[in-house]
Residue, then its C-alpha position, 0 to 999 in steps of 0.5 A: x338853731x344858732x345864728x350860724x346854722x340859720x344864715x347856713x340854712x338861708x345861702x342854701x335857699x339862695x342856691x348855695x350847697x352845703x359846702x359852699x355855704x360853709x365855705x362862704x362863712x368860714x371865709x366872712x367870719x375869718x377873712x383872707x384865706x386859702x383852701x387849705x385853710x379852710x379845708x384843715x379849719x373846717x374837716x373837709x376835703x381838699x377837693x371839696x372845697x377847692x370847687x366850693x371856692x371856684x364856684x363860689x367865685x364864679x357867682x361873684x361873691x367872693x374875691x380871689x387875692x394873689x401872694x404865695x397862694x391864691x386867697x379869698x375874701x368875700x365881696x361887699x354882701x350889701x352889693x352881692x346879695x341884692x344883685x342875687x335877689x333881683x336875678x333869682x326874681x328875674x328867673x322866678x317871673x321867666x320861669x312863671x311866663x314860660x310855665x304859662x305858655x306851656x299851658x302846664x296842666x293842673x293838678x288840683x285833686x292832689x293831697x301834698x305831704x308837708x313833712x316839717x314846719x317849715x314847709x307848713x310855714x310856707x305853705x300857710x303864707x302862700x295861702x294867705x298872700x294869694x287869697x282874694x276875698x276870705x281867709x278861715x283860720x283854726x289854731x290850737x297855737x300862737x299864729x302870731x308868727x303870720x301876723x305880717x303876712x295877715x296885715x298885708x292881706x287885710x290891706x288888699x281887703x281880704x276878710x279874715x276869721x281866726x279861730x284861736x284856742x291860745x289868748x288872741x295876739x294884739x291887732x291893729x288891723x280888722x280881722x274877726x278873731x275868736x277865743x275860747x273864754x279860757x286859753x285850752x292848755x293843749x301839748x298838740x299844734x294845730x292849724x287849719x287854713x282855707x283861703x278863698x274856698x279855693x285850697x286849705x292846709x291840715x297841720x298838726x304835731x306836739x308842741x315844740x316838735x316838728x309838724x306836719x300836714x297836708x294841703x290840697x284844692x280838692x273840693x271836698x277836702x276844702x269843704x270838710x275844714x272850712x266847715x270844721x272852722x266854722x262849727x267851732x266858731x258857732x260853737x264858741x259863740x253859742x257857748x258865750x251866749x248861752x254858758x259853757x253848759x251848753x254842751x252836756x250829757x244830753x248832747x254828747x254822743x258818747x264816742x271815742x273821740x269825746x273821751x279822747 
């Protein structure tokens, strides 16, 4: 994904429509321009461009400049986006208060689909940031992307156990990291995360491709994921103490799962 595409995606997160984001970035890159120039350059319908310009102007992210035709320039981003951030934060607090006052009924037993990596990563961050006591993690892929979130959790006094099938990344904060003796060459990315025995995520997919998963506060789901992580930790500790030959033909069940 290019820097332009990433920026467009972030603008959409802030409430811009796709066309508004494209128009805004065109003005940012090219400076003073009018609607006809933007429509011609971007291959967009003029009516869509003029609608986007009106919305961007009403949001105070661009300014009008009079001339032979009305043209536009962006306002200083270092002024505009902190103001948008403050507005969104105030709106978020207001919505939370309103929903609390409405006594919205929870649905902890639902299984929520996470259909892409962005949704999976967002939910994992929410679990980490919302944890108060303990976090259990099982990861077949590098978990370093959540480094800052994990550090913030330990700063809050949260205890973290990370079961890793990759070479563990350096940590300068307290976390119990258990890894296999040698990194496992696996073409699957899999994450299991449990926070406070309250909620859990299970997600996987082929490496270098998108991943999907499930989030739930269902007690059975949370318990099964937590038990799986604990059993992996126990197994690695036992193999470290007694050797890898601990699991032999006498122990194995001869099932399809083992053969796979």
